[in-house]
N, C-alpha and C positions, 0 to 999 in steps of 0.2 A: 843572170837571174832577173826576172822582171820585177818591177815594183809591186805588181799585184800578187806575185807569189810570196814576196817578203811580207807584204801586208797581211795576207791570209795566215801565214805561219805565226806571225806575232799576235794576231787577233786571237788565235787559239789559246794563247797564254793569259788572255784577259778574261776574267770571270764575267758571266752574263750579269747585266745590271750594274756593273762597277762604275764608280766615279773616277774619271780618268783625267790626268793632266798630261798633255802632249807637248813636250819641250822641243822647240824648233819644228813646229807642226807643218811648215810649208803651206800648201794650199788648202789644208784641212781634210784631205782625202781620207786619211786614216781615221780621224775622229768621226767623219761622216759615215764611214764603213762600220765603225764600232756602234754608232747610234742606231743604224738601220739593221745590222745583222746580229748585234749582241745586246741591244737595249741599254747601252751605256749612256752616261751623261758626263759632262765635264767641260774643260776648256783647253784651247790650244794657246801656246805662247810662241810668238813670232815677231821678228824685228822688221822684216821686209814689207814695205807698204803694199806692193802688188799682191803678196801672199795674204796679208791681212784682209784686203778687199776680197780675194778669192774665198777666204774662209767665211766672210760675212755672206757672200753670194750663195755658199753651200748651206747656210744656216748653222754654221759651227760657231760657238762662242769662242772669241779670241781676245787675248790681251797682248798689246804691243809692248814688248819688253826686250831689252838686251840681256841675254842670259849670262854674259860675262859679269854682269852686276849682281848676280845671285838671285835667290828666291826668298829673301827675307820677308816678303809680303805674305807668304804662306806659312800656316801653322804646321807643327809636326803632325804627321799622319793625317793630313787633311784630305788626302785622296787615297783611294784603294790602290790605284796603279799610276805610276809616273812613267811615261815613255820617253826614251831618247833614241829615236830612229834616225841614223845618219846625222847626228848632231854632235856627238862627243868630239869627233875629229876636227870640228870647226871652232872649238872653244879655246880661248887662251888659258883658262884655268880649269882644265878637264877634271883634275882630281877633286877640286872643291865641288864642282857640279855633280860629280858622281856621288859624293857624300850627301849633297843637297837632294838629289833624286831619291836616295834611300831615306832621308829624313822626312821629306814632304809626303812620300807615298809609303803605304804599308809594304808595297812591293815596287821595285824599279825594274823596268825592262829596257835593256840597252842593246842596240844593234848597230854595227859599224862595218866598213870594209876591212877584211882581214888581210893585212899586208903580207902575212906569211904564207898565203895560198901559193901553191907550187908554181903557177905561171908568173907570179910576181917575183919569186925567188929566181926563176930562170932568167927573167929580164935583168935582174941585178947581176947575176953571174955573167951575163953578156955585156955588162957595163952600162946598162940603160935603166932609167926609172920605168917602172911598169905603166903601161897604158892598156887597160882592159875594159870590158863592159862595166865592171864594178868600180874601176878607177879610171874613168874616161878622159882625164885631163893630162896635159903635158906638165912636167915639173914646174914650169914657169907661169902657168895660169891656173893652177889648182886652187880651189877654195879650202882644201884641207890644209890645216896648219899642224896637224899631228898625224903620224902614221902609227898604228898599233896592230898588235896581233891578238889572236884568241888567247894565247898563253899570257901575254902582257896584261890583259884585263883581269885574269885570274889572280895574278900577283898584286895588281893594284887594289882589287877588292879585299884581298887578305890583309894588305898593309893598312887599309882603312877600316878594318874590323867589320867588313860586310860579309854576310853569308851568301854563298852561291846556292840558290835553290834549284837552278837548272842551267845548263849551258849546252850549246850545240852550234853547229854551223849550218848554213844553207847554201846549196849549190844546185843549179839547174832545177829549181822547184822542189828539191828534196832535202829532207833533214839529214845532216851528217853528224853522227855521234862518235864514230871511230875516227880518230886523228883529224879533228876539224881544223886544227892549226895548219895542217898541210893540205887538206882536201876541200876546204870550203872558202868561197869568196866573201861570204858574210858571216860574221860572228854574232851570236845572240846570247845574252845573259839575262837571267832572272835573279834579282838580288834583293836582300832585305838586311836591316840592321840587326 
């Protein structure tokens, strides 16, 4: 699945004119898209120097911050939407950051590679860690410190008292609502407290 198709599917979950906080915003492409296509405003949070510079060049407001240190600088419900797109699997304290996402935003949208997608399961059955378009790294050089599944996030949300407003998978540019844990390379959740 291309980054553009993930970006478009997630953007559809963000209301027009929303105030957005994008955690781990990378080069700011998502926020730029939301500003241009959906009239949104907000900030990105990024730790990497090169990505912070890329955000500035795109005209995206960005705060340089290590997400593992939390979001104490933000008030409760200070954003309409908080995004975590391909961020959760990189964090040391993913559970705390999931709660923080729901605290700081009226709604949190989380997207991550679904480790339970059938090609990944097949790789494991063959005795190998999966390497796919969605998980393109070898086990020894991956930036992912967590592997999770669509079903795992549902359990984590429930354990933390978060409501699942919507959940689905994405595969080959299409939304997957039937058996996304098995059939989708990307999991998407829309959550609230």
